[in-house]
N, C-alpha and C positions, 0 to 999 in steps of 0.2 A: 921153285917158289921158296921164298923166305918164310920160315915158320912164324915169325912175328906178323908178317902180312897176312898169312893164313888165319892166325888167331883173331886179328882185328876184323877180317872179313866175316868171321863167325859171329862176333859180338859187336861189331862196329855199327855205325849208323846212329841215328838220333834216338831210337827207342829201345833197341834190344837189351842193352845193359839195364835200363830202367825196368823193363818187364821182368828180367831175371831177378832183380832186387825185390820187386814187389812179390814175386812168387816165393822168394826166400823168406821174406817177412811173414807171409800169410800161409805158407805151405800149400794151400789149395785155393785157386780162384776160378770163378766162372768168367766167361767173356765179358759180360756186363760189368762185373766188378773190376776187371782190368781196364775196361774203357773209362770207368769213372776215376781210376787211379792215375792213369797216364793222361793228364788233363789236356794236353794239346795234340792228341793223336786222332786221326780220322779212322772211321771203321775200316776202310780199305787198307790203310797202313798197319793197323793192329792185326788184321787178318793175315796180311802178307808177312809181317814180322813173326807172328806166331807160327806160321807154316815153315818159315825158314829156320826158326829155332827148333822146331820139331824135326825137320829134316836133318839138322846138325846134331840131333840127339841131346839137346840141352834142355828141352821141355817135353814133357809127356802129355798127350791129349787123351782123355778118357771120355768116351761117348756112352751115355746111358740110354738104353733102348726103352724109353718111356715117352709118354705124351704129356706135355710138350717135351721135345728132346732136351736133354741136359748134357752139357759138355763142361768138364773140369780140366784145368791145367795145373800141373805140378812140375817142379824141377826134377830132372834126372840126377843121378850121382855125378855125371859129367858136368851138368849145369851147376850143381852145388860147388864143384871144385873151382868154378870161375868167380864165385862171390868174393873171396878175399882180394883178388886182383881188381875187381870192379870197385870195391870199397876203397882200395888204395888210389885208384884213378879219381874217384869222387873226392877224396881228401885233397889230392893234388889240385884238382879243378877248383875246389872251394878256396884253397889258398891263393891260387892265381887270380880268381875272380875278385877276391877281397883285396888283393894287392893292386889290381887294376881298377878297383871301385866299379866293377861291372854288376849290374842288377841280376838277381836270380829270377827264374820264372815263378818262384814261390818263396814266401818267407822261410828262413831257416828253421824257425821255431815249429812251424807246422809240418815241415819235412815232406811236402807233397811233391817236390821235384823228384826225388829218388832216394 
């Protein structure tokens, strides 16, 4: 397997890189906070993406044994190492979208996309 293909499988897809960026910006987020941040994600896709990121050791999931249950997500050290590359991809994407006059899912000023 090509190492580039392997890396893109870990962070590829529509939501994983955005989830990693939101966790980087906020340090700790609960499920509901992530759901509100990733504006176009379904609960099923968020759960699936978080599980895959956790399995790949990019995100840490901490469950508090209290009622009601509380779960927090944070970046792991390995996940934090991905942030500079994700930011570069975002910059490239911004430039290409601007060049092609493609609309973003959110205004740049509000930065809700990622």
